[in-house]
C-alpha positions in Angstrom: 77.4 55.9 -33.9 77.6 52.2 -33.6 80.6 50.3 -31.9 82.3 48.2 -34.6 81.3 45.0 -32.6 77.9 46.3 -31.6 74.9 45.0 -33.6 73.3 47.1 -36.1 69.9 48.9 -35.7 66.9 48.5 -38.3 63.7 49.8 -38.9 61.0 48.0 -40.6 58.3 50.4 -41.8 54.5 49.3 -41.4 51.6 50.6 -42.7 49.2 52.2 -40.1 47.6 49.4 -38.3 49.9 46.6 -39.4 52.6 47.0 -36.8 51.6 44.1 -34.6 51.4 41.4 -37.0 54.8 42.7 -38.5 56.5 42.4 -35.2 55.1 39.0 -35.2 56.4 38.1 -38.5 60.0 39.5 -37.7 60.3 37.2 -34.5 59.0 34.1 -36.8 61.7 35.0 -39.0 64.1 34.8 -36.2 64.5 38.5 -35.4 63.9 38.1 -31.5 64.8 41.7 -30.8 61.8 42.8 -32.5 59.7 45.5 -30.4 56.2 46.7 -31.0 56.6 50.6 -32.2 54.3 53.0 -33.9 54.9 53.4 -37.4 57.0 50.2 -37.7 59.4 47.7 -35.8 62.8 48.1 -34.7 65.3 45.2 -34.4 69.0 44.4 -34.3 71.5 42.2 -35.9 74.1 42.1 -38.6 74.0 43.6 -42.0 73.1 40.1 -43.1 69.7 40.2 -41.0 69.1 43.3 -42.9 69.4 41.7 -46.4 67.3 38.6 -44.9 64.5 41.1 -43.8 64.2 42.5 -47.3 63.9 39.1 -48.8 61.7 37.3 -46.4 59.3 39.8 -44.9 55.9 39.9 -46.7 54.6 43.0 -44.2 57.3 45.5 -43.9 56.9 48.2 -46.4 60.7 49.3 -46.4 63.9 47.9 -44.2 66.0 50.6 -43.0 69.3 51.0 -41.3 70.1 53.4 -38.8 72.9 55.2 -39.3 73.1 57.4 -36.3 71.1 59.3 -33.9 72.3 62.7 -32.2 70.9 65.9 -30.6 69.5 68.3 -33.1 67.8 71.5 -31.5 68.3 73.3 -34.7 68.5 72.9 -38.4 72.2 73.5 -38.3 72.9 71.1 -35.6 71.0 68.6 -37.6 73.4 69.6 -40.7 76.5 69.3 -38.6 75.8 65.9 -36.7 75.1 64.4 -40.3 78.4 65.5 -41.5 79.9 63.4 -38.7 78.5 60.1 -40.1 80.5 57.6 -42.1 78.6 57.8 -45.6 81.8 56.9 -47.3 81.2 53.3 -45.9 78.3 53.1 -48.1 78.4 55.5 -51.1 81.2 56.4 -53.4 81.4 60.1 -55.1 80.7 58.4 -58.4 77.2 57.2 -57.1 73.8 58.9 -56.9 71.8 59.7 -53.9 68.5 60.8 -52.8 67.4 62.4 -49.6 63.9 62.5 -47.9 63.1 63.8 -44.3 60.2 64.0 -41.5 60.2 67.0 -39.7 58.0 67.5 -36.7 55.9 70.6 -37.1 57.4 71.7 -33.9 60.5 72.0 -35.8 59.2 74.7 -37.8 60.9 73.9 -41.0 59.8 72.4 -44.3 60.7 68.6 -44.8 61.8 69.5 -48.2 64.4 71.8 -46.9 65.6 69.4 -44.4 66.1 66.9 -46.8 68.2 69.2 -49.0 70.3 70.0 -45.8 70.8 66.2 -45.1 72.2 66.0 -49.0 74.4 68.9 -48.1 75.9 67.0 -45.2 76.5 64.2 -47.3 78.2 65.8 -50.3 80.0 68.1 -48.3 81.6 65.3 -46.1 82.6 63.8 -49.5 84.2 67.0 -51.0 86.4 67.1 -47.6 87.4 63.3 -48.1 87.6 63.1 -51.9 89.2 66.1 -53.1 86.2 67.9 -54.0 84.4 65.0 -55.7 80.4 64.2 -54.7 77.4 62.2 -55.7 74.9 63.7 -57.6 71.1 63.7 -56.8 68.8 61.2 -58.4 65.2 61.6 -57.5 64.3 58.6 -59.6 66.9 56.0 -59.6 69.5 56.6 -56.8 72.4 54.1 -55.8 71.8 55.0 -52.1 68.7 56.5 -50.1 68.8 58.4 -47.1 66.3 59.5 -44.7 66.0 61.5 -41.5 63.4 61.6 -38.9 63.5 64.9 -36.9 61.6 65.5 -33.8 62.0 66.4 -30.2 65.2 68.2 -30.8 66.6 64.8 -32.0 67.6 63.5 -35.6 67.8 59.9 -36.5 69.2 59.2 -39.9 68.4 56.1 -41.9 69.9 54.1 -45.1 67.0 52.5 -47.0 68.1 48.8 -47.4 65.0 48.3 -49.7 65.3 50.5 -52.5 62.3 50.4 -54.6 59.4 49.7 -51.7 58.9 46.3 -50.7 55.6 45.7 -51.9 56.8 46.0 -55.3 57.5 42.1 -55.3 58.4 41.9 -58.8 55.7 39.5 -60.2 52.7 41.8 -60.8 52.0 42.0 -64.7 49.5 44.7 -64.1 47.7 46.1 -61.2 44.0 46.3 -62.5 41.8 49.4 -61.7 42.7 49.6 -57.9 45.3 47.1 -56.8 45.9 46.4 -53.2 49.4 46.8 -52.1 51.1 43.5 -51.5 52.3 44.4 -48.2 48.9 45.1 -47.0 47.5 41.9 -48.4 50.0 39.9 -46.5 49.1 41.9 -43.4 45.2 41.2 -43.8 46.2 37.4 -44.2 48.0 37.2 -40.8 45.5 39.2 -39.1 42.8 36.5 -39.9 44.7 33.8 -38.1 44.6 31.8 -41.6 47.1 28.8 -40.9 48.1 28.5 -44.9 46.3 25.4 -44.9 42.5 25.8 -44.9 41.1 26.7 -48.4 41.1 30.3 -49.2 38.5 32.3 -51.4 38.5 35.8 -52.7 34.9 36.1 -54.2 35.8 39.7 -55.5 39.3 39.0 -56.4 40.3 41.6 -58.7 44.1 41.1 -59.9 44.3 38.6 -57.4 46.8 40.0 -54.9 45.0 38.7 -51.8 44.9 35.3 -53.2 48.7 35.6 -54.6 50.2 36.7 -51.4 48.2 33.9 -49.6 49.7 31.2 -52.2 53.0 32.5 -51.6 53.0 32.5 -47.9 51.6 29.0 -47.9 54.1 27.7 -50.1 56.8 29.4 -48.3 57.9 31.5 -51.3 60.0 34.4 -50.3 58.4 37.4 -51.2 61.5 39.3 -52.2 62.7 36.3 -54.3 61.5 37.7 -57.8 63.3 41.1 -57.2 66.2 41.5 -59.3 68.2 43.5 -56.7 67.4 45.5 -53.5 68.8 48.9 -52.8 71.6 47.8 -50.5 73.2 45.8 -53.6 74.1 49.2 -55.0 76.1 50.3 -52.3 79.5 50.7 -52.5 80.0 48.4 -49.6 78.4 45.6 -51.5 81.3 43.7 -53.3 81.9 40.6 -54.7 82.1 38.6 -51.4 78.7 40.2 -50.2 76.9 39.6 -53.9 78.1 36.2 -53.5 76.5 35.6 -50.1 73.5 37.1 -51.2 73.4 34.6 -54.3 73.3 31.9 -51.3 70.6 33.4 -49.6 68.2 33.6 -52.6 69.1 30.1 -53.3 68.3 28.8 -49.8 64.8 30.8 -50.1 64.4 28.8 -53.6 64.9 25.6 -51.9 62.7 26.0 -48.8 59.6 27.1 -51.0 57.3 23.8 -50.8 55.0 24.2 -53.3 52.3 22.4 -51.2 49.1 24.6 -51.3 45.4 24.3 -50.2 42.6 24.8 -52.7 42.7 29.0 -53.8 40.0 30.3 -55.6 39.3 33.7 -56.8 35.9 35.0 -58.5 34.9 38.1 -60.4 32.5 39.2 -62.9 35.1 41.0 -65.2 36.8 38.5 -67.4 39.7 41.1 -68.5 40.6 41.5 -64.6 40.8 37.8 -64.4 43.4 37.4 -66.9 45.3 40.0 -65.3 45.0 38.0 -62.1 46.2 35.1 -64.0 49.1 36.8 -65.6 50.2 38.0 -62.3 49.9 34.5 -60.7 52.0 33.2 -63.1 54.5 35.9 -62.9 54.7 34.6 -59.2 55.6 31.1 -60.3 52.0 30.0 -59.5 50.4 29.2 -62.5 47.6 26.6 -62.5 48.0 26.8 -58.7 45.0 29.3 -58.3 41.4 28.8 -59.7 40.2 32.1 -61.3 36.2 31.7 -62.3 33.8 34.3 -63.5 31.0 33.8 -60.6 28.1 36.4 -59.7 28.0 37.2 -56.3 24.1 35.8 -56.3 25.7 32.3 -57.2 28.0 32.0 -54.6 27.1 29.2 -52.3 28.9 27.5 -49.6 29.3 23.8 -49.0 29.9 23.6 -45.2 33.6 23.5 -45.6 35.6 25.2 -43.4 37.8 28.0 -45.1 38.8 31.5 -45.3 37.3 34.0 -47.1 38.8 37.3 -47.5 38.2 40.1 -49.9 38.4 43.8 -50.7 35.3 44.8 -52.3 35.3 47.7 -54.6 34.8 51.3 -53.2 34.8 55.0 -54.3 32.8 57.4 -56.3 31.4 55.2 -58.9 29.5 53.1 -56.0 28.5 56.0 -54.1 24.8 56.0 -55.4 24.6 52.3 -55.9 23.6 49.9 -52.9 23.2 46.8 -54.8 26.5 45.5 -55.2 26.8 45.6 -51.4 23.3 44.0 -50.9 24.4 41.0 -53.0 27.7 40.8 -51.2 26.5 40.7 -47.8 23.8 38.2 -48.7 26.3 36.2 -50.5 28.5 36.3 -47.1 25.5 35.3 -44.8 25.3 32.1 -46.9 29.0 30.8 -46.4 28.3 28.5 -43.5 31.1 27.5 -41.3 33.6 30.1 -43.2 35.7 32.9 -41.5 35.1 36.1 -43.5 37.8 39.0 -43.6 36.5 42.1 -45.4 38.6 45.0 -45.9 36.0 47.9 -46.4 36.5 51.3 -47.8 33.1 52.3 -47.2 31.0 52.1 -44.1 27.8 51.2 -46.5 29.7 47.9 -47.3 29.7 46.5 -43.8 26.2 47.9 -42.8 25.1 45.7 -45.6 26.5 42.4 -43.7 23.8 40.9 -41.8 26.4 39.5 -39.2 28.2 41.2 -36.1 32.1 41.1 -36.5 34.1 39.3 -34.1 37.2 41.7 -34.7 37.7 45.0 -36.0 41.0 46.5 -37.3 41.5 50.2 -38.8 43.7 50.3 -41.3 44.5 52.3 -44.7 44.8 51.3 -47.9 46.8 54.1 -49.5 44.9 57.1 -48.4 41.8 55.7 -48.0 40.7 55.1 -44.5 39.7 51.3 -44.2 38.2 48.8 -41.7 39.1 44.9 -41.6 36.0 43.3 -40.0 36.1 39.6 -39.5 33.1 37.3 -39.0 32.7 33.6 -38.3 29.3 32.8 -40.3 
């Protein structure tokens, strides 16, 4: 357990392959203790720093508070250790909970059962402290989410500050056929070394996620500003004083937005998808700030201006037998002279059709799909 005057430990979870840019982002946000770690980035600070991370991180999937670490050679030891943690500081019996777990295969236990034992520990402590009263379980809309990581005979218990995953910004009106998660889009933009000032183009923009995330970054619009609330705002420890401070943090974030954007353009063949992209841009407060145009790849021409071209071409079963789209895409990329081009490809066929040698490659995952981010200088 943490001593009263000690800084709290947080953990920002990351999509595979995005850990380094998440660490850099957290350091830019002022979390100097952020250090590289597989799966996510630990950092330290006051509780308010966890709030700020939820509000301002574009790349983190969740922000977690480390509630405790302890030896757990057995499932019973995991349960007993969890009963000693101060759940009552964050959760009242009238509130609901949801529990999750990761159990290393060497533990020999089903993660679902481990999550149940974590829940048991929480409610058993509540029964002792509150004369038999305990929280109910809500898998869909809990007031508090708890998680335990169990491996190497040790358990780490977390509270989820985020509530809904942070990729759910709150601006998306509709997703299109296969939307890119906003957190991954933000990570991709950071991996390209884009400065937020050069023009930005997505020639296959779909519902516009890459462009909207780029515009929000360039305009310094906090990614969490459209969220009505985060998970920590439902904790029993979050009272009127904390709510007032959170209103101040949101107000500060709104005032820091500059509204200054480079030229940002999205193209797609599907007019209905472009309408979705425009609706999403409006939801992000970017109406009229991004130009969406129906243009065929064969019509795309470069003008010699330095810009970033970033895109996530379609892939999947419907393209397995057809290389024509990828051939047109590869030819279009080769015409965009003086551009830096970043392609998130879920199919090796797409990369093979680009007649250029990448200057950088990054393995990533888009959901459960193994992808590769390849970057070119044309």
